[in-house]
C-alpha positions, 0 to 999 in steps of 0.5 A, spaced: 499 500 499 502 507 498 504 511 504 505 519 501 503 522 508 510 525 508 508 530 502 507 537 504 509 542 498 509 540 490 515 542 487 514 547 482 517 546 475 513 551 471 508 556 473 505 562 469 498 566 468 495 560 465 499 553 467 503 550 472 506 544 472 509 540 478 514 534 478 508 528 481 512 523 486 511 516 484 506 513 487 502 519 488 495 519 483 493 525 480 486 525 482 481 522 487 479 515 483 474 509 485 480 504 482 484 506 489 480 507 495 487 506 499 489 513 497 487 520 501 492 524 498 492 527 490 496 532 486 490 535 484 488 537 491 495 538 494 497 543 489 490 547 489 491 547 496 498 550 496 497 555 491 490 557 494 486 556 487 483 552 483 487 548 477 485 543 471 489 536 469 490 537 462 492 530 462 494 524 466 500 520 469 500 513 472 500 513 479 507 509 480 510 514 474 514 520 476 516 526 473 512 532 469 504 533 470 501 540 467 495 543 470 491 549 467 489 555 471 483 555 468 477 552 463 479 555 457 486 554 458 485 547 460 480 545 453 486 548 449 491 544 452 487 537 452 486 539 445 493 539 443 494 533 447 488 529 443 491 531 437 497 528 438 501 535 438 504 534 445 511 531 446 512 527 451 519 524 453 520 519 459 525 514 461 525 507 463 530 502 466 528 495 463 530 488 463 535 486 459 540 489 453 535 493 448 537 495 441 540 501 439 533 504 438 526 502 435 518 502 434 514 499 437 507 499 433 502 494 437 495 495 437 492 495 446 485 493 447 483 498 453 478 497 459 472 498 455 474 492 450 476 497 444 482 496 440 487 501 439 493 503 435 499 505 439 506 507 437 512 508 442 519 510 439 525 508 444 532 509 444 538 506 449 541 511 453 546 506 457 547 498 458 549 495 464 551 488 467 552 487 474 554 482 479 546 479 481 545 473 481 538 470 479 535 463 477 540 459 472 544 467 471 550 468 475 549 476 473 543 481 470 542 485 465 539 492 464 538 498 459 536 504 460 531 507 455 528 514 452 520 513 451 517 517 445 510 514 445 507 518 439 500 515 441 497 516 449 493 509 450 493 506 457 499 503 460 502 504 453 510 504 455 508 499 460 504 495 456 509 496 449 516 494 454 513 488 457 510 486 449 518 487 446 520 482 453 523 488 456 518 489 462 520 496 466 523 494 472 517 495 478 512 494 473 506 491 476 501 487 474 505 488 466 512 487 468 516 481 471 514 478 478 521 474 478 525 480 476 521 485 482 521 480 487 529 480 486 529 488 486 524 488 493 529 482 496 536 485 494 535 493 494 529 493 497 525 497 492 519 496 489 517 503 485 516 502 478 522 505 474 518 509 469 519 517 469 516 522 465 522 527 463 519 531 459 514 535 456 514 541 449 508 543 446 505 550 444 503 555 450 496 556 449 495 563 449 502 565 446 504 560 442 511 559 443 515 553 444 514 551 451 519 545 454 518 543 461 522 538 464 523 534 471 529 530 473 529 523 476 529 523 484 529 518 490 529 511 488 530 512 480 536 516 482 538 511 487 537 505 481 542 509 476 547 508 481 546 501 484 545 498 476 551 503 474 547 506 469 549 513 471 
């Protein structure tokens, strides 16, 4: 069960009259949902109380995913930004640590079925930033291999990156239920680490008022940063 009662203030990455972006820690829900009844803290409410005004989430991040989360300060700006996301005019770049050694770069073109049973095309581009092999026995293997990836989803399907990487047999470390249970248990036992290694690093879009190119970035923190060192991916 997630516990984030230590959160008192969210890190603001960008703010102007119309928009505000934060670094969302892994484990924090964007807003209240019936799916996660165990949670009592949400980015939407925390940020609203922090800046003293109503905010609107322009997109979503999985509960387990950390990184850039963008809010609008009024309904008109929110509609404009949501249109950009729907029209695939927003560039999103993620970092992930996965099992095994991936090829230098590639594209995953694999349709996904949503919770309503509808199948939708989904495309993810990826690039390998670094590979490592460490002394970590696991089953019949005496060492373990990992890759640090840069991910660029062309579409925005639910759990797209998680499902796509599992599809090519390079699951994200710490992902449940799409990842590798044996690998996740190994990380819990050896590193006392249970977080998912997926981070929303960059968000690039046209500002809805000025029309200027806007880039918002969020550095990896906490367990993600620790795993860089432990897995020799720094």
